[in-house]
N, C-alpha and C positions, 0 to 999 in steps of 0.2 A: 748745302752739304748735309742737310738733315734728311734721313731716309727712314721710311716706315716699312715694316714687314708684317703682313697680315697672314693669319692661318686659322684653320678651324672650319672653313666653309665646306659645304657638301650637300648631299641629298639626305633628307630626313622625312619620316612619316608625320602626318598631322598628329599633334599631341605630343610629339617627341621633343627632345632637348638638344641644344647645340651650344657650344661655347667658342666664341671667337677670341683670338688673341692679336694684339697689336704691340709691336716693339719698335721703339724709336732709337736710331743710331745717328752719330755724326756730331756736328758742331752745336752742342746743346749746353747752355749754361744753366738754364732752369726751364721747367715746363709749368705753364700756368693752367693748362687745361687739355684734356683729351676727349675726343668726341667720336661717336659712331653715326654715320649717315647711311642711307640706303637709297637705291634707285631701282624701281621696277620698270620693266619694259613699257614705254609709252607714258611714263609718269615723271614728274619732277623729282629731283633729289630732295630728300627730306631728312631733317635731323631726328635721330632716333633717341639718343641718350648722350649726356655729357657729364663729365666729372672735372671739377676744378682741383687745383693743388690744395686749396683750403678745405676740401672734403665734401663740398656740396654736390648734389646730383640732381639732374632733371631728366624727364622722359616725355616723349610725345604721348598723347592720350591713348593711342591705339596699342601701346605696349606696356602701359602701366600695370603693375601686378604680375607681369609675365617675364619682363626683361630686367636684368640687374647689371649695372656697370660697376666694375670694381674701383677701389681707390687706386690712384696711380702708384705703381710699384716702384721700389727703390732702383730697379734695373730699367726704369723707363718703359714699363709695360702696363697695359690695361687690358681687361677682359670684359667681354659682354656675354653674360650668361642668358641664354634664351630658352625659356620653358613654354610649354603648352603652345607649340608652334602651329600656326595656321597657314593654309595655302597663300593667303594674302601677304604673308611675311616674305614670300619669295622675292628676291631682289639681289642686286650686287651691293654688298656692304663695304663701305669705305671708312677707314680710320683717318682722323684728322687731329693733328697735334699743334698747339700754339704755345709759344714761349719766347725766350730770348737766347740768342747766340752769345758766345763769349765776348764779342765786340759790342754787345748790348743792343744789337739790332733785333727787331722782332722777326720771328719766323712763323710761317703758316704752311705746314707740310701735310701732304696727302699720300695715303697708300695707294697701291694699284687696284685695290678692290678684291673681294673674295665672294664667289657665288654661293648663295644659300637657296636651295630649292626644297620646298615643302610640298610633297606629293604622295598620295596613297598608291 
């Protein structure tokens, strides 16, 4: 019953910025972590950034210093601020949320993905 809604994708020029948003809805008791993944054509899906409910954040090497994942918002949203975008950042970006449902069962929900295209 957990659903994710992503927004903010689109076309941006190299060196530009874009902010992605992910909102989680449904049978959520608590969220332990929210993550952003991406998958480029012909490549494996990779973890881009993650944020835990405790406040820690991690990034893949290729985006360190350029991307920032927000703390998990009170309305169960997270943002990915992407600066100094490069053509190699072009991919479908997916939000992933893990946590517990009200019945204490763990959930692992995925959004439908949002396209980010970096092109001059």
